[in-house]
C-alpha positions in Angstrom: 30.7 3.2 -8.0 30.1 0.2 -10.2 27.1 -0.1 -12.4 26.0 -3.2 -10.5 26.1 -1.3 -7.2 24.1 1.6 -8.7 21.5 -0.8 -10.1 21.2 -2.5 -6.7 20.8 0.9 -5.0 18.1 1.8 -7.5 16.2 -1.4 -6.8 16.5 -0.9 -3.0 15.1 2.6 -3.4 12.1 1.2 -5.4 11.5 -1.5 -2.8 11.5 1.1 -0.1 9.0 3.3 -2.0 6.7 0.3 -2.5 6.9 -0.5 1.2 6.2 3.1 2.1 3.2 3.3 -0.2 1.8 0.2 1.4 2.2 1.7 4.9 0.6 5.0 3.9 -2.3 3.2 2.4 -3.0 1.4 5.6 -3.0 4.7 7.5 -5.4 6.2 5.0 -7.6 3.2 5.3 -7.9 3.6 9.1 -8.7 7.3 8.7 -11.3 6.8 6.0 -13.1 3.9 7.7 -13.1 5.6 11.1 -14.5 8.8 9.5 -17.2 7.0 7.6 -18.3 4.9 10.6 -18.4 8.0 12.8 -20.3 9.9 10.2 -22.8 7.0 9.8 -23.5 7.0 13.5 -23.8 10.8 13.7 -26.0 11.1 10.7 -28.0 7.9 11.4 -27.1 6.7 7.9 -26.1 3.0 7.9 -25.3 3.2 4.2 -22.2 5.2 5.1 -21.0 2.3 7.2 -21.4 0.0 4.2 -19.4 2.5 2.1 -16.5 1.9 4.5 -16.5 -1.7 3.5 -16.1 -0.6 -0.1 -13.2 1.6 0.9 -11.6 -1.4 2.8 -11.9 -3.6 -0.3 -10.5 -1.0 -2.6 -7.5 -0.2 -0.4 -7.0 -3.9 0.2 -6.5 -4.4 -3.6 -4.2 -1.4 -3.8 -2.1 -2.8 -0.9 -2.0 -6.2 -2.5 -0.8 -4.5 -5.8 2.0 -2.7 -4.0 3.0 -5.9 -2.2 3.0 -7.8 -5.5 5.2 -5.2 -7.1 7.5 -5.1 -4.1 8.0 -8.9 -4.3 8.8 -8.5 -8.0 11.5 -5.9 -7.2 12.9 -8.2 -4.5 13.1 -11.0 -6.9 14.9 -8.8 -9.4 17.2 -7.6 -6.7 18.2 -11.1 -5.9 18.7 -11.9 -9.5 21.0 -8.9 -10.0 22.8 -9.5 -6.7 24.0 -12.9 -7.9 
């Protein structure tokens, strides 16, 4: 296998990992927010519902970071491909 082909495969693997991390983060966000909202209704603590907003913002920034990194790897992939 040529070095260029190996490099492209490495970049594809990195892009796939970034995409997978983003997908997993979204799943965790749904779980955390649903749990906090359910707990806030059960315990009659509206502050816990507000905490879910903090979780949403935090995970949103993490997801944006992974998307940014994935786009950088895609750009690098296109550069190496040519």
